[in-house]
C-alpha positions in Angstrom: -10.0 20.5 22.1 -10.0 16.6 22.8 -13.9 16.4 22.9 -14.3 17.5 20.0 -11.5 15.0 17.9 -12.7 12.0 19.5 -15.9 12.3 18.9 -15.6 12.8 15.4 -13.0 10.4 15.5 -15.5 8.0 17.3 -18.3 8.5 14.5 -15.5 7.7 12.0 -15.3 4.2 13.7 -18.4 3.3 13.9 -19.0 4.0 10.4 -16.2 2.2 9.8 -17.6 -0.6 12.1 -21.1 -0.4 10.9 -19.9 -1.1 7.1 -18.5 -4.3 8.2 -21.3 -5.7 9.7 -23.4 -4.0 6.4 -20.7 -6.5 4.5 -21.0 -9.7 7.0 -24.6 -10.0 6.2 -23.8 -9.3 2.3 -20.9 -12.1 1.2 -19.4 -13.9 3.7 -20.3 -17.7 3.1 -18.4 -19.1 0.5 -14.4 -18.1 0.0 -15.4 -16.7 -3.3 -18.1 -14.0 -1.7 -15.2 -13.4 1.5 -12.3 -13.6 -0.4 -12.5 -11.9 -3.2 -16.2 -10.3 -2.9 -17.9 -12.8 -5.4 -16.2 -10.5 -8.2 -18.9 -8.3 -8.6 -17.7 -4.6 -7.3 -18.9 -1.1 -9.0 -15.9 0.6 -11.1 -16.0 3.4 -8.7 -15.9 0.6 -5.9 -12.6 -1.2 -7.5 -10.7 2.0 -7.8 -10.7 3.7 -5.1 -10.1 0.3 -3.4 -7.3 -0.1 -5.2 -6.2 3.2 -4.6 -6.8 3.7 -1.2 -5.3 0.7 -0.4 -2.5 1.1 -2.4 -1.4 4.9 -1.0 -1.6 4.3 3.0 -0.1 6.3 5.6 2.8 6.9 3.4 0.3 10.1 1.5 -0.1 11.4 4.5 3.0 10.9 6.6 5.5 10.0 4.3 5.3 11.7 1.9 4.5 15.3 2.6 7.7 14.6 5.5 9.7 13.8 2.5 8.6 17.3 0.7 8.4 19.3 4.2 12.1 17.8 4.3 14.0 17.9 1.0 11.9 20.6 -1.3 9.8 19.7 -4.3 13.0 17.5 -5.4 10.7 14.3 -3.3 7.6 15.3 -6.3 9.1 13.0 -8.7 8.2 9.4 -6.2 4.8 10.9 -6.7 5.4 11.2 -11.0 6.9 7.7 -10.7 3.6 6.1 -9.0 1.3 8.2 -10.6 2.9 6.6 -14.3 3.9 3.2 -12.8 0.0 2.7 -11.7 -1.5 3.9 -15.0 0.4 1.5 -16.9 -0.7 -1.1 -14.1 -4.4 -0.5 -15.2 -3.5 -0.8 -18.8 -1.2 -3.2 -18.9 -2.2 -5.9 -16.4 -5.7 -4.9 -15.2 -8.2 -6.0 -18.1 -5.1 -9.3 -18.6 -5.5 -10.5 -15.0 -9.6 -10.0 -14.6 -9.9 -11.8 -17.7 -7.3 -15.0 -17.5 -7.8 -15.1 -13.5 -11.4 -16.6 -13.8 -10.4 -18.2 -16.8 -8.0 -20.3 -15.2 -9.7 -22.1 -12.5 -11.3 -19.4 -11.1 -8.1 -17.9 -9.2 -9.2 -16.2 -5.9 -5.7 -15.5 -5.0 -2.4 -14.8 -6.3 -0.6 -17.5 -5.6 -3.6 -19.8 -7.3 -3.5 -18.1 -10.3 -0.1 -18.5 -10.7 -0.6 -22.3 -10.2 -3.3 -22.7 -12.8 -1.1 -21.0 -15.0 1.9 -23.3 -14.6 1.2 -26.5 -13.4 4.5 -28.3 -13.4 5.1 -26.0 -10.3 2.1 -25.2 -8.7 3.1 -26.3 -5.4 6.9 -24.6 -5.4 4.7 -21.7 -6.8 1.8 -21.3 -4.4 3.7 -21.5 -1.6 7.2 -19.5 -2.6 4.3 -16.6 -3.6 2.6 -16.8 -0.4 5.8 -16.7 2.2 6.6 -13.5 0.1 2.9 -11.9 0.4 2.9 -13.5 4.5 6.3 -12.0 5.0 6.2 -8.9 3.3 2.7 -7.9 4.4 3.4 -8.2 8.0 6.3 -5.4 7.5 4.2 -3.3 5.4 1.4 -3.4 7.6 3.9 -2.7 10.3 4.2 1.3 9.0 0.5 1.5 8.6 0.5 0.8 12.6 3.5 2.8 13.0 1.6 5.7 11.7 -1.2 5.2 13.6 0.8 5.1 16.9 2.4 8.3 15.3 -1.0 9.6 15.1 -2.2 9.6 19.1 1.4 10.3 20.1 0.9 13.8 18.2 -3.1 14.3 18.6 -3.7 12.9 22.1 -0.4 13.3 24.7 -0.7 11.9 27.5 -4.7 11.4 27.7 -4.0 7.2 27.6 -0.9 7.2 29.7 2.2 8.7 31.0 4.6 8.6 28.6 4.6 8.5 24.7 5.2 5.1 24.4 1.6 4.0 25.5 -0.2 7.6 23.1 2.5 5.4 20.9 0.8 1.4 21.7 -3.0 2.9 22.1 -2.6 4.0 18.5 -1.5 1.0 17.3 -3.9 -1.1 19.6 -6.7 1.1 18.3 -5.7 1.0 14.7 -5.4 -2.5 14.6 -8.7 -3.4 16.1 -10.9 -1.8 14.3 -9.3 -2.4 11.1 -9.3 -6.7 13.1 -13.2 -6.0 13.4 -14.7 -5.1 10.5 -12.1 -7.4 8.4 -12.6 -10.3 10.0 -16.1 -9.8 9.5 -16.8 -9.1 6.6 -14.0 -9.9 4.3 -13.3 -8.0 0.5 -16.7 -6.4 1.2 -16.3 -5.1 3.9 -12.4 -4.4 3.1 -13.6 -2.5 -0.2 -17.2 -0.2 0.9 -14.7 1.3 3.3 -11.5 1.7 0.9 -14.2 3.4 -0.8 -15.4 5.9 1.7 -12.3 6.1 3.3 -10.7 7.2 -0.4 -13.7 10.3 -0.6 -12.6 11.4 3.2 -9.0 11.1 1.7 -8.9 13.3 -1.2 -11.4 16.0 0.5 -8.6 16.6 3.2 -5.6 16.6 0.9 -7.1 19.4 -1.0 -8.8 21.5 1.8 -5.5 21.2 4.2 -3.2 23.4 1.3 -6.2 25.4 0.7 -6.5 26.5 4.7 -2.6 27.0 4.8 -2.4 29.1 1.7 -5.6 31.5 2.4 -3.5 32.4 5.9 -0.7 34.3 7.0 1.6 32.3 4.6 -1.2 33.0 1.1 -0.3 36.9 1.8 2.8 36.7 2.8 4.5 34.8 -0.6 4.6 31.0 0.2 7.6 31.1 -2.6 9.8 34.2 -0.4 9.1 32.0 2.5 10.6 29.5 1.3 12.8 30.9 -0.9 14.8 31.8 3.4 14.7 28.2 3.8 16.7 27.4 0.8 16.3 29.3 -2.4 15.7 25.4 -4.4 13.1 24.4 -2.4 10.4 24.9 -4.6 13.3 23.0 -7.9 12.3 19.9 -9.1 16.4 19.7 -9.7 17.9 20.3 -6.9 20.5 17.6 -5.9 19.4 15.4 -8.3 21.7 12.9 -9.3 21.0 10.6 -12.4 21.1 7.8 -9.7 18.7 9.5 -7.2 16.1 10.4 -10.3 16.4 6.6 -10.8 15.5 5.7 -6.9 12.5 7.7 -7.3 10.8 7.1 -10.4 11.5 3.8 -10.6 8.7 3.1 -7.4 6.5 3.2 -10.1 7.7 -0.6 -11.3 6.6 -1.1 -8.5 2.6 -1.7 -8.6 2.7 -4.4 -11.2 3.7 -6.1 -8.1 1.7 -5.3 -5.1 -0.8 -8.4 -4.1 -3.3 -6.1 -2.3 -3.8 -3.8 -5.2 -4.3 -5.6 -8.6 -6.4 -8.3 -6.2 -9.2 -5.4 -7.2 -8.5 -5.6 -10.5 -9.6 -9.9 -10.3 -12.9 -8.8 -8.0 -14.5 -5.7 -11.0 -17.6 -7.1 -12.1 -15.9 -7.2 -16.2 -13.4 -7.1 -18.0 -15.2 -4.3 -19.9 -15.8 -1.9 -16.9 -12.1 -2.0 -16.4 -11.9 0.9 -18.4 -14.1 3.1 -16.4 -12.5 1.9 -13.1 -9.0 3.3 -14.4 -9.9 6.6 -15.6 -11.7 6.9 -12.1 -8.8 5.5 -10.2 -6.2 8.3 -12.4 -8.3 11.8 -11.7 -8.3 10.1 -8.5 -4.4 9.7 -7.9 -3.6 12.8 -9.5 -5.7 15.1 -7.2 -4.1 13.1 -3.9 -0.8 13.4 -5.3 -1.1 16.4 -6.1 -2.7 17.4 -2.3 -0.3 15.3 -0.4 2.7 17.5 -2.1 0.7 20.4 -1.4 0.7 19.4 2.2 4.1 19.0 2.9 5.0 22.1 0.7 2.8 24.9 2.2 2.9 23.1 6.0 7.0 23.9 5.6 6.2 27.2 4.8 3.5 27.6 7.5 5.4 26.3 9.8 8.7 28.7 8.9 6.6 31.7 9.1 5.2 31.3 12.4 8.0 30.4 14.3 7.6 26.7 14.8 9.4 23.5 15.4 8.5 20.5 14.1 10.8 17.2 15.5 9.8 15.0 12.8 8.4 15.7 9.4 6.0 12.7 8.9 3.4 14.4 11.2 2.6 17.6 9.5 -0.7 16.6 8.6 -0.9 16.1 11.9 0.4 19.5 13.0 -1.9 21.5 11.0 -5.0 19.7 11.6 -4.3 20.2 15.1 -3.7 23.4 15.0 -5.5 25.2 12.0 -9.1 24.0 12.2 -12.1 23.2 14.9 -11.4 20.4 16.8 -14.8 18.5 14.8 -12.8 19.7 11.6 -9.8 18.3 13.1 -11.1 15.5 14.3 -12.7 14.2 10.4 -8.5 15.2 9.2 -7.4 12.9 11.4 -9.9 10.2 10.5 -8.5 10.5 7.0 -5.4 10.0 8.4 -6.7 7.0 9.5 -8.5 6.3 7.0 -5.0 5.8 4.8 -3.7 3.8 7.3 -6.8 1.7 7.6 -7.6 1.0 4.0 -3.9 -0.3 3.4 -4.3 -2.8 5.9 -6.7 -4.4 5.8 -6.1 -4.6 2.9 -3.3 -6.2 3.3 -4.3 -8.8 6.3 -6.8 -9.6 3.9 -4.6 -10.9 1.6 -1.8 -12.5 3.6 -4.8 -14.5 5.0 -5.8 -15.3 2.2 -3.1 -17.2 0.9 -2.1 -18.4 4.5 -5.6 -20.3 4.3 -5.8 -21.0 0.1 -2.3 -21.5 -0.2 -1.5 -23.7 2.9 -4.1 -25.0 4.8 -6.8 -26.1 2.6 -3.1 -27.0 0.0 -1.3 -29.2 2.6 -3.7 -29.6 6.0 -7.3 -29.7 5.0 -7.6 -30.3 0.8 -11.8 -31.4 1.6 -12.1 -28.1 4.3 -16.4 -26.8 3.6 -16.8 -22.8 2.4 -17.7 -22.3 6.3 -14.4 -23.9 7.6 -12.3 -21.9 5.3 -13.8 -18.5 5.8 -13.0 -18.9 9.7 -9.6 -20.2 9.2 -8.9 -16.7 7.1 -10.5 -14.5 9.7 -8.1 -16.8 11.9 -5.3 -15.5 10.0 -6.2 -12.6 9.2 -5.9 -11.6 13.4 -2.6 -14.0 13.2 -0.8 -11.7 10.2 -2.2 -8.2 12.6 -0.1 -9.6 16.0 3.0 -10.3 14.2 2.9 -6.7 12.7 1.8 -5.4 15.8 5.0 -6.5 17.1 7.2 -5.7 14.3 5.5 -2.0 14.5 6.5 -1.7 18.6 9.6 0.4 17.7 8.2 4.1 17.8 11.2 5.0 16.0 10.7 3.4 12.8 10.0 5.7 9.8 6.8 5.1 7.8 8.9 5.7 4.2 11.4 3.2 5.2 9.3 0.8 6.2 6.8 0.9 2.8 9.9 1.1 0.6 11.5 -2.0 1.7 8.1 -3.7 1.4 7.0 -2.5 -1.8 10.3 -3.1 -3.1 9.7 -6.3 -1.9 6.5 -7.7 -4.1 7.8 -5.5 -7.2 10.7 -7.0 -8.0 9.3 -10.5 -6.5 5.9 -10.4 -8.4 6.2 -7.4 -10.7 8.2 -9.6 -13.4 6.3 -12.3 -12.9 3.0 -11.3 -13.3 3.6 -9.3 -15.9 5.0 -12.4 -18.5 2.7 -14.9 -16.9 -0.3 -12.2 -18.3 1.8 -11.5 -21.7 4.2 -14.0 -22.8 3.1 -17.8 -23.8 7.2 -19.1 -24.1 7.1 -18.5 -19.7 7.5 -21.9 -18.3 6.9 -22.7 -14.4 10.4 -23.0 -14.0 10.9 -20.0 -15.3 8.4 -18.5 -12.6 10.0 -19.4 -9.8 13.6 -18.6 -10.9 12.0 -14.5 -11.0 10.0 -15.2 -7.8 13.0 -16.6 -6.2 15.5 -13.9 -7.7 13.7 -10.9 -7.3 12.4 -11.3 -3.5 16.5 -12.7 -2.6 17.8 -9.6 -4.6 15.6 -7.0 -2.8 16.4 -8.6 0.9 19.9 -8.9 0.2 20.4 -5.4 -1.2 18.6 -4.4 2.3 20.9 -6.2 3.9 24.2 -5.0 2.2 23.2 -1.4 2.9 23.2 -0.1 -1.2 19.7 1.1 -0.9 21.7 4.4 1.4 25.6 3.7 -0.2 26.4 2.5 -3.6 30.1 2.9 -4.5 30.3 5.6 -2.5 27.5 7.6 -3.8 23.8 7.6 -2.9 22.3 4.4 -2.8 19.9 2.9 -4.9 16.3 1.7 -4.6 16.7 -1.9 -4.2 13.4 -2.5 -6.7 16.1 -1.3 -10.1 18.3 -4.5 -9.2 15.3 -6.7 -8.2 13.4 -5.9 -11.1 15.8 -6.3 -13.5 17.4 -9.6 -11.8 14.0 -11.2 -11.9 13.6 -11.0 -15.1 16.3 -12.0 -16.7 16.3 -15.2 -14.4 12.6 -15.9 -15.8 13.8 -14.9 -19.2 17.1 -17.3 -19.3 15.2 -20.4 -17.3 11.9 -20.7 -19.2 14.2 -20.3 -22.6 16.9 -22.3 -21.3 14.6 -24.9 -20.5 11.8 -24.7 -23.3 15.5 -25.1 -25.7 16.2 -28.8 -23.2 12.9 -30.3 -23.4 12.9 -29.9 -27.1 15.7 -31.3 -27.4 15.3 -34.2 -24.7 12.1 -34.8 -27.7 14.0 -35.0 -30.5 
């Protein structure tokens, strides 16, 4: 069985590496080519690249696992994300595409902020870059954990005598392939592989629930099977508190501040084509989220109907792939999981690398660095961030959804209010931008450290993005208005 699966996976890996070579030959001679694909992405590529780099292994592991364990009530996370993504395409995408090119042809988010607020340029670039590298190391680790879990579940004993051997092999293999095409082909390779991976993901997510429901589960009745587990399993409100609802839907706030997603907006061919990309991207996301919800719900029914035991709910997709399909199809489905993981990892590595290169190396070490030197330093930085993520991901008990939620909140609170107001509010100042950036990131980290995301005033915890986003927004507005008034007073 493993032979057919390995053949499919090998073909998938070969395809990704081939795309990397193609991109290397096409657009990696300059920093703009390596880091932003020459701002020439087709709307469909930009849309699916944004979606695939957004969803990660969370879409096939974390979300189905949450629904498998707790029921349909966990779908509120997906609903919040859908609304947030749509708002991101409407508010941020066209403005960011236009302003980043007009303001000094900025290639990174920190560079755009520096150009937007030149009086605080160095502070904004350095603080932004530190936040990006730290949180992306954690975020990338979440993807590598998913790769490790895949190999533990699907290829037990193939790479060693212990589960830990399989786990670390999965991490190193996943990281190795991603590093190869990202280091070689840069942004264009990442975007093109994301497009292919997005197509693979959505086909797998539609196929799997349909196959489950066409078998014994469908004939026995999905509702009846799940009602035996919990009469309210298919309820959207079972046990839902106001705080729990708020913590779920406010995941959508994070979209405004995710550098690896919004950088796609900067690379679309023109502002006019942003609307086309939005329509494609939102359609893809709707189908993908429905499929992920279907995997979790139908998967729980399948496990219960067949008397199976699943120790880790986040591996339901992998279990169904191994049990229900021919080995070659299983390999395709597992490739879809790797696609979700690798598309996000590659995007995150490239954004973290671009910050280290543009906002540290060129800013402090080599201001006159040539294009070829800068591209090569970017490749080294990709490797360094990946190694840091591998160290973080070494714990096989790590939860994908937990790691993703922490990093998502960190970016959402630090950059979300900052990006929104920088693009839409003329009265914002550089001092306000720095205050918002620091306040958002610090609030999230403090909230997690105090455990307030797990328990708040004796009740359920509040997702850290809520206090972080609010605190950052207030800091930007208050400091900007105060600084403005002080400047006006001093000039009178």
